[in-house]
C-alpha positions as CSV (number, residue, x, y, z in Angstrom):
1,M,-0.2,0.0,0.0
2,C,1.1,3.4,-0.6
3,D,1.6,6.2,1.8
4,I,-0.6,8.9,0.1
5,K,1.2,11.4,2.3
6,E,4.4,10.9,0.7
7,V,3.0,10.6,-2.7
8,I,1.3,13.9,-2.5
9,K,4.2,16.0,-1.3
10,K,6.5,14.3,-3.8
11,L,4.0,15.5,-6.6
12,V,4.0,19.2,-4.6
13,S,7.8,19.2,-5.1
14,Y,7.8,18.9,-8.8
15,P,8.7,22.0,-10.9
16,N,6.0,21.5,-13.2
17,E,3.0,19.8,-13.2
18,E,2.6,16.7,-15.4
19,E,-0.3,14.9,-17.7
20,W,-0.4,12.2,-15.0
21,Y,-1.4,14.0,-12.1
22,E,-3.8,17.0,-11.5
23,F,-4.2,19.4,-8.7
24,K,-7.7,20.4,-7.4
25,E,-9.4,22.5,-4.6
26,N,-12.9,21.6,-4.0
27,W,-13.9,20.8,-7.2
28,Y,-16.7,18.4,-7.6
29,Q,-18.5,17.1,-10.9
30,A,-19.5,13.2,-11.1
31,D,-19.1,12.7,-14.7
32,G,-16.0,15.1,-14.6
33,I,-14.1,13.0,-12.1
34,G,-14.9,10.2,-14.3
35,E,-13.7,11.6,-17.8
36,Y,-10.2,12.4,-15.2
37,I,-10.0,8.7,-14.4
38,S,-10.0,7.9,-18.4
39,S,-7.5,10.9,-19.0
40,L,-5.3,10.2,-16.1
41,S,-5.3,6.3,-16.6
42,N,-4.2,6.6,-20.2
43,A,-1.8,9.2,-19.6
44,A,-0.2,7.6,-16.9
45,A,0.4,4.7,-19.6
46,M,2.1,6.8,-22.0
47,K,4.3,8.3,-19.4
48,G,5.4,5.2,-18.2
49,K,3.6,5.6,-14.8
50,K,2.1,2.7,-12.8
51,V,-0.5,5.1,-11.8
52,G,-2.1,8.6,-12.2
53,Y,-3.6,10.9,-9.3
54,L,-6.3,13.3,-8.9
55,I,-5.4,15.3,-6.0
56,W,-8.0,17.4,-3.8
57,G,-6.7,20.4,-1.5
58,V,-3.5,21.5,-3.6
59,D,-3.5,25.0,-5.1
60,N,-2.5,24.4,-8.8
61,A,-0.7,27.4,-9.2
62,T,1.0,27.4,-5.9
63,H,1.1,24.1,-5.0
64,E,0.2,25.0,-1.4
65,Y,-2.1,22.7,0.7
66,T,-5.9,24.3,1.0
67,D,-7.4,21.9,3.6
68,T,-10.4,20.9,0.8
69,N,-13.9,20.0,1.7
70,F,-14.2,17.5,-1.2
71,N,-16.6,14.5,-0.1
72,Y,-16.2,11.4,-2.1
73,R,-18.5,9.4,0.1
74,R,-21.6,11.4,-1.5
75,D,-24.4,9.8,-3.5
76,V,-25.3,10.5,-7.1
77,G,-28.9,10.0,-7.4
78,N,-29.2,6.9,-4.8
79,E,-26.0,5.5,-5.6
80,P,-22.8,5.8,-3.9
81,L,-20.1,7.9,-6.2
82,E,-17.6,5.4,-6.4
83,H,-20.0,2.7,-7.4
84,Y,-21.7,5.1,-10.0
85,L,-17.9,5.6,-11.5
86,A,-17.0,2.1,-11.4
87,R,-20.0,1.5,-13.6
88,Y,-19.2,3.7,-16.5
89,V,-15.2,2.9,-16.0
90,T,-13.9,0.6,-18.8
91,P,-12.3,-2.0,-18.5
92,D,-12.2,-1.8,-14.6
93,V,-8.9,0.0,-13.4
94,N,-9.6,-0.7,-9.4
95,F,-9.3,3.0,-9.0
96,E,-9.8,4.4,-5.3
97,F,-9.9,7.3,-3.2
98,K,-7.7,8.1,-0.2
99,E,-7.3,11.0,2.5
100,D,-5.1,12.3,5.2
101,K,-3.6,15.5,6.7
102,I,-0.5,17.3,5.5
103,E,0.4,20.3,7.6
104,G,-2.8,20.3,9.3
105,K,-4.8,20.4,6.4
106,R,-6.9,17.6,4.7
107,V,-6.0,16.3,1.3
108,V,-7.9,13.7,-1.0
109,A,-6.2,11.5,-3.7
110,L,-8.3,9.6,-6.2
111,I,-5.5,6.9,-7.0
112,I,-5.7,5.4,-10.7
113,P,-3.8,2.1,-12.3
114,A,-2.5,3.2,-15.7
115,A,-4.4,1.5,-18.6
116,H,-3.5,-1.6,-19.2
117,T,-4.0,-3.8,-22.8
118,I,-6.4,-1.5,-24.0
119,P,-7.3,2.3,-23.2
120,T,-9.4,3.2,-20.3
121,A,-12.7,4.7,-21.1
122,Y,-15.5,6.6,-19.3
123,K,-19.2,6.1,-20.8
124,G,-17.6,4.6,-23.9
125,V,-15.1,7.8,-24.7
126,R,-11.6,7.4,-24.3
127,Y,-9.7,10.7,-22.6
128,L,-6.2,11.6,-22.5
129,R,-4.0,14.5,-21.3
130,I,-2.6,17.0,-23.3
131,G,-0.4,19.0,-21.3
132,S,-3.1,20.4,-18.7
133,S,-6.1,19.8,-21.0
134,K,-8.3,16.9,-20.9
135,V,-9.5,15.6,-24.4
136,N,-11.4,13.2,-26.3
137,L,-8.7,10.8,-27.7
138,M,-10.4,10.2,-30.7
139,K,-10.0,13.2,-32.2
140,Y,-6.4,12.8,-31.9
141,P,-5.4,9.7,-34.0
142,E,-1.6,9.9,-33.7
143,R,-1.8,10.1,-30.3
144,E,-4.5,7.1,-30.0
145,A,-2.1,4.9,-31.9
146,A,0.9,5.8,-29.9
147,L,-1.0,4.8,-27.0
148,F,-1.8,1.4,-28.2
149,R,1.8,0.7,-29.2
150,I,2.8,1.4,-25.7
151,L,0.0,-0.5,-24.5
152,N,0.9,-3.5,-26.8
153,F,5.2,-3.1,-27.2
154,G,5.6,-1.0,-24.0
155,L,7.4,2.7,-23.9
156,P,9.6,3.4,-27.0
157,S,13.2,2.5,-26.4
158,I,15.9,2.1,-28.0
159,D,15.8,-1.6,-27.7
160,N,12.3,-1.7,-29.4
161,T,12.8,0.8,-31.8
162,E,13.8,-0.2,-35.2
163,S,16.6,1.4,-36.9
164,E,15.7,3.1,-40.4
165,Y,19.0,2.4,-41.2
166,Q,19.7,-1.7,-41.6
167,D,23.0,-1.5,-43.6
168,L,25.0,-0.9,-40.5
169,T,28.8,-1.6,-39.8
170,F,30.5,-1.8,-36.4
171,E,34.4,-1.3,-37.1
172,Q,34.6,1.2,-34.5
173,L,32.9,-0.5,-32.1
174,F,35.2,-3.3,-32.2
175,V,38.1,-0.7,-32.0
176,Y,36.6,0.8,-29.2
177,Y,36.2,-2.2,-26.9
178,G,39.8,-3.5,-28.2
179,V,41.3,-0.5,-26.6
180,K,39.4,-1.1,-23.3
181,G,41.3,-4.7,-23.5
182,I,37.7,-6.4,-24.6
183,S,37.2,-8.9,-27.4
184,L,33.7,-8.7,-29.3
185,N,32.5,-12.2,-30.9
186,K,31.8,-11.2,-34.4
187,R,28.9,-14.1,-34.5
188,T,27.4,-13.1,-31.1
189,F,27.9,-9.4,-30.1
190,K,24.8,-8.2,-31.7
191,K,22.6,-10.6,-29.4
192,N,25.1,-9.9,-26.5
193,L,24.7,-6.3,-26.7
194,G,21.2,-6.1,-27.6
195,L,21.4,-4.5,-31.0
196,L,18.3,-6.4,-32.4
197,T,14.8,-6.1,-32.0
198,D,12.7,-8.9,-31.4
199,Q,11.8,-9.4,-35.2
200,G,15.6,-9.7,-35.7
201,K,16.2,-6.0,-37.1
202,Y,19.1,-3.5,-36.1
203,N,17.3,-1.0,-33.2
204,L,18.0,2.2,-32.5
205,L,21.0,1.2,-29.9
206,A,22.7,-0.6,-33.3
207,Q,22.5,2.6,-35.0
208,L,23.8,4.8,-32.0
209,L,26.8,2.3,-31.9
210,S,27.4,2.1,-35.5
211,D,29.9,3.4,-37.5
212,S,27.5,6.0,-39.2
213,P,24.7,6.8,-37.0
214,H,23.4,9.8,-39.1
215,I,22.9,11.6,-36.0
216,P,25.0,15.0,-35.3
217,I,26.4,15.7,-32.2
218,R,28.0,19.3,-32.0
219,F,29.5,22.1,-29.8
220,S,28.7,25.6,-30.8
221,L,30.5,28.4,-29.4
222,F,29.2,31.8,-29.1
223,H,30.8,35.4,-28.4
224,G,28.4,36.6,-26.2
225,K,26.2,35.2,-23.5
226,T,23.0,34.2,-25.3
227,K,22.4,32.5,-29.0
228,A,21.7,36.5,-30.4
229,S,25.4,36.9,-30.2
230,T,27.9,36.0,-33.0
231,M,28.7,32.2,-33.2
232,Y,32.6,31.8,-34.0
233,A,32.8,28.1,-34.2
234,V,30.8,24.7,-34.3
235,R,32.7,21.5,-33.8
236,E,31.1,18.0,-35.1
237,F,31.3,14.9,-33.3
238,G,28.5,13.1,-34.9
239,N,28.7,10.2,-38.0
240,M,31.0,7.8,-35.7
241,C,30.4,5.2,-33.1
242,L,28.9,7.1,-30.1
243,L,31.2,5.5,-28.0
244,M,34.0,7.7,-29.5
245,A,32.0,10.5,-30.0
246,L,31.8,10.6,-26.5
247,D,35.4,10.5,-25.9
248,R,35.7,13.1,-28.3
249,V,33.3,15.6,-26.6
250,L,35.2,14.7,-23.4
251,D,38.5,15.5,-25.0
252,Y,37.2,18.4,-26.0
253,G,36.6,19.6,-22.9
254,E,40.2,19.7,-21.9
255,I,40.7,22.1,-25.0
256,L,38.1,24.2,-23.7
257,N,39.0,24.4,-20.3
258,V,41.9,27.1,-20.5
259,P,44.2,27.3,-17.6
260,Q,44.3,31.0,-16.5
261,A,47.6,32.2,-14.8
262,D,46.4,33.9,-11.4
263,E,49.1,36.8,-11.0
264,R,47.4,38.2,-7.9
265,K,49.5,37.9,-4.8
266,R,52.2,36.0,-6.4
267,V,55.3,35.3,-4.4
268,V,57.2,32.8,-6.0
269,E,55.0,30.5,-8.1
270,R,51.9,31.8,-10.1
271,K,48.9,29.7,-9.8
272,E,46.7,28.4,-12.3
273,V,43.0,28.6,-12.2
274,M,41.0,26.4,-14.5
275,L,37.8,27.8,-16.3
276,F,35.7,25.3,-14.8
277,D,35.4,22.0,-12.7
278,M,36.5,19.2,-15.2
279,E,35.2,16.2,-13.2
280,A,31.9,18.0,-13.1
281,Y,31.8,18.3,-16.9
282,R,32.7,14.7,-17.3
283,E,29.7,13.8,-15.3
284,A,27.5,16.0,-16.8
285,I,28.3,14.8,-20.4
286,I,28.5,11.3,-19.7
287,N,25.0,11.8,-18.2
288,A,23.6,13.6,-21.3
289,F,24.8,10.6,-23.5
290,V,23.5,8.1,-21.4
291,H,20.1,9.6,-20.5
292,N,19.3,11.4,-23.5
293,L,15.7,10.3,-24.9
294,W,17.2,9.2,-28.1
295,V,14.0,7.7,-29.4
296,T,12.6,11.3,-30.2
297,G,15.2,11.5,-32.7
298,N,16.9,14.5,-31.1
299,E,20.6,14.4,-29.8
300,P,21.9,16.3,-26.9
301,M,23.1,19.8,-27.6
302,F,26.1,21.5,-26.1
303,T,26.6,25.2,-26.2
304,V,29.8,27.5,-25.1
305,F,28.7,30.9,-24.3
306,E,31.2,33.9,-22.8
307,D,30.1,33.0,-19.4
308,R,29.1,29.1,-19.3
309,I,28.6,25.6,-21.1
310,E,25.1,24.4,-21.1
311,I,24.7,20.7,-21.3
312,L,21.3,19.7,-22.9
313,S,19.5,16.5,-22.9
314,R,16.5,15.6,-24.2
315,G,13.5,14.1,-22.4
316,T,12.9,14.3,-18.6
317,L,13.6,12.0,-15.6
318,A,13.0,8.3,-16.2
319,P,9.3,7.2,-15.0
320,E,10.5,5.8,-12.0
321,Q,12.6,8.5,-10.7
322,T,11.7,11.3,-8.5
323,I,13.6,14.7,-8.2
324,E,14.5,13.6,-4.3
325,G,16.4,10.4,-6.0
326,F,18.0,12.3,-8.8
327,F,19.7,14.7,-6.4
328,A,20.6,12.1,-4.2
329,G,22.3,10.2,-6.7
330,E,19.6,7.1,-7.1
331,S,20.5,6.0,-10.5
332,V,17.5,5.1,-12.9
333,P,18.4,4.8,-16.5
334,V,16.8,6.0,-19.2
335,N,18.2,3.9,-21.8
336,K,19.4,0.8,-19.6
337,K,21.1,-1.4,-22.2
338,L,23.3,1.9,-23.2
339,S,23.6,2.3,-19.5
340,E,24.7,-1.4,-19.2
341,I,27.2,-1.1,-22.0
342,F,28.4,2.3,-20.2
343,L,29.0,0.3,-17.0
344,Q,30.9,-2.6,-19.0
345,L,33.2,-0.1,-20.7
346,H,34.0,1.5,-17.2
347,I,32.6,4.8,-18.7
348,S,30.2,5.4,-15.9
349,E,29.3,3.4,-12.5
350,K,26.8,2.3,-10.5
351,S,27.7,4.1,-7.4
352,G,25.5,7.1,-8.3
353,R,28.0,9.5,-7.8
354,G,27.7,11.6,-11.0
355,V,24.9,14.0,-9.9
356,P,26.3,14.9,-6.4
357,K,29.7,15.4,-8.0
358,I,28.0,18.1,-10.2
359,I,26.1,19.5,-7.2
360,Q,28.9,19.7,-5.0
361,A,30.7,21.6,-7.8
362,Y,28.1,24.3,-8.3
363,G,25.0,23.5,-6.4
364,K,21.4,22.1,-7.5
365,E,20.6,25.5,-8.9
366,T,23.0,24.4,-12.0
367,F,20.1,21.8,-13.2
368,D,17.2,23.2,-15.0
369,F,14.3,20.6,-15.6
370,R,12.6,22.0,-18.6
371,K,9.4,20.5,-20.1
372,N,11.2,18.2,-22.5
373,S,14.7,18.3,-21.5
374,I,17.3,18.8,-18.5
375,V,19.8,21.3,-18.9
376,V,23.3,21.4,-16.8
377,T,25.0,24.8,-16.6
378,I,28.6,24.6,-16.1
379,P,29.5,28.4,-15.1
380,F,33.2,29.9,-15.8
381,H,35.6,31.0,-13.2
382,R,36.9,33.4,-15.3
383,L,39.7,35.8,-13.8
384,D,40.0,39.3,-15.4
385,L,42.3,38.5,-18.4
386,G,40.9,40.6,-20.7
387,S,37.7,41.3,-22.9
388,A,35.2,38.7,-23.5
389,T,36.5,38.6,-27.4
390,Q,40.2,38.0,-26.3
391,V,39.2,34.9,-24.2
392,A,37.0,33.5,-27.3
393,T,39.8,33.8,-29.1
394,Q,41.8,32.0,-26.7
395,V,39.5,29.2,-26.8
396,A,39.5,29.2,-30.4
397,T,43.1,28.8,-30.8
398,Q,43.2,26.3,-28.3
399,V,40.6,24.3,-30.5
400,E,42.8,24.6,-33.5
401,K,45.7,23.1,-31.9
402,G,43.6,20.4,-30.5
403,N,42.4,19.5,-34.2
404,E,46.3,19.3,-35.2
405,M,48.5,15.8,-35.0
406,D,52.1,16.1,-33.9
407,E,54.9,14.9,-36.5
408,I,55.1,11.6,-35.3
409,S,51.3,10.8,-35.6
410,K,51.2,12.2,-39.2
411,K,54.0,9.7,-40.1
412,I,52.1,7.1,-38.8
413,F,49.0,8.1,-40.6
414,A,50.9,8.3,-43.5
415,F,52.4,5.1,-42.9
416,C,49.1,3.3,-42.3
417,V,47.4,3.8,-46.0
418,E,47.5,0.2,-46.1
419,P,47.1,-1.8,-42.9
420,K,50.1,-2.2,-40.9
421,S,51.1,-3.9,-37.6
422,A,52.4,-2.3,-34.4
423,K,55.9,-4.1,-35.3
424,E,56.0,-2.6,-38.5
425,I,55.2,0.9,-37.4
426,T,57.6,0.8,-34.6
427,E,60.2,-0.1,-37.0
428,Y,59.5,2.6,-39.4
429,L,59.7,5.2,-36.8
430,G,62.9,4.2,-35.4
431,F,61.8,3.2,-31.8
432,K,63.5,0.8,-29.8
433,E,60.4,-0.5,-28.1
434,R,56.9,-1.1,-29.1
435,K,55.4,0.9,-25.8
436,S,56.7,4.3,-27.3
437,T,54.7,3.5,-30.5
438,L,51.5,2.6,-28.6
439,K,51.0,5.9,-26.7
440,Y,50.6,7.4,-30.4
441,L,48.4,4.7,-31.7
442,R,45.9,5.0,-28.8
443,T,45.5,9.0,-29.3
444,L,45.1,8.0,-33.0
445,L,42.6,5.3,-32.3
446,S,40.9,7.6,-29.6
447,D,40.3,10.6,-32.1
448,G,39.1,8.1,-34.7
449,R,42.1,8.9,-37.2
450,I,42.9,4.9,-37.5
451,A,41.4,1.9,-37.1
452,M,42.4,-1.8,-36.1
453,T,41.2,-4.4,-38.8
454,I,38.9,-6.8,-37.2
455,P,41.1,-10.2,-37.2
456,D,39.4,-13.5,-38.3
457,K,39.4,-15.1,-34.8
458,P,39.4,-13.2,-31.3
459,N,43.1,-12.0,-30.1
460,S,44.4,-12.8,-33.0
461,S,47.8,-11.5,-34.1
462,K,47.0,-10.3,-37.4
463,Q,45.5,-7.4,-36.4
464,R,46.3,-4.0,-38.1
465,Y,46.2,-0.4,-37.9
466,I,45.1,1.2,-40.8
467,A,44.1,5.2,-41.5
468,I,40.7,6.4,-41.8
469,K,40.4,8.9,-44.8
């Protein structure tokens, strides 16, 4: 049994009202309540919630408790309200009323289970919530079709959503796993990583991990504090395996994080002050990748302004997540299979330290929960080193340097026009030990400039390095 007092407190704590719950003060209309049972039941199913709620005793605008006088034990004609409603709700969803007191004020909750198998109707009409409006579902055929898909197959996910591209290749995925010391089996990796739908087609997860996901991932850099200011650079990290794109975005943070020389109160050594907290940046970027609602067809957005970086991921909290749990570091993944891969590769961990680390650096206010996205703002700790334009130019210079290869890397890249072994590359460079070559190879692999050929057998010594044009 749920503690209705705690449930209402959580609902009141949410910054925005959602489709699966509604606040009232003393409102009463028997058939109106029946329509809400239908609409909230269907909306809960659409949002992946187990139940919806109609709450009396809470002000809709201020979320303050109002001490309701709503009476759910009244009769409709000569029939109890609950029995009257149950006769017209189909199929039976076993709703129930509960009441309690919060801060000394009476509240009443109508608890409505989510639709299951078929949409919930009242007097033969199926309703749905769109925003704060209750509507006849039949007038919105696309939403009705979406609801039926969810009831039959579950919420759309990267696992059950078929990729529109079925000619996918995975050379970069094999390279990435190889660099991490894990060998993928060519015959079983699709099944083991969950890259196929139940119908045997490549799913959206496969598309994300393929060599060409057809999803752009970019950083936009602006001179000023808004997007109305001049944009002076755009860096593209798309059209590669999502794991490699993530590495590139993380590395890009190192380029943007310009060290500032603090000459104030200098005695012997000058102090370098970084532009932002790199650990918080890393956690925010990883969260944006792993929790982005990829099924919407939209990618995360990364924007650099004069005074901050904004990291936007699509979607909202996972259906079973709460604001309190989120801030406490209770991990509830939006994309379960992708989260499992991140854990396997030690990109992320299941300790739930990511959000608390960001909060420790910048506070809860760094998170902005919007209607269809979550934004993390990483502010710059900027010393007085000159005008914003000068600093922007400095960052742009760092960016360009980061895109350049050193001379040895250039030699390796040119030498690997045809596949070459690490031994051959070492001899070509004139190094005595292979480990001197490997540090350059790892960087080129991480940057996506070279790839490893896939051997016929796992752990085969026939693997070679080849330049990617």
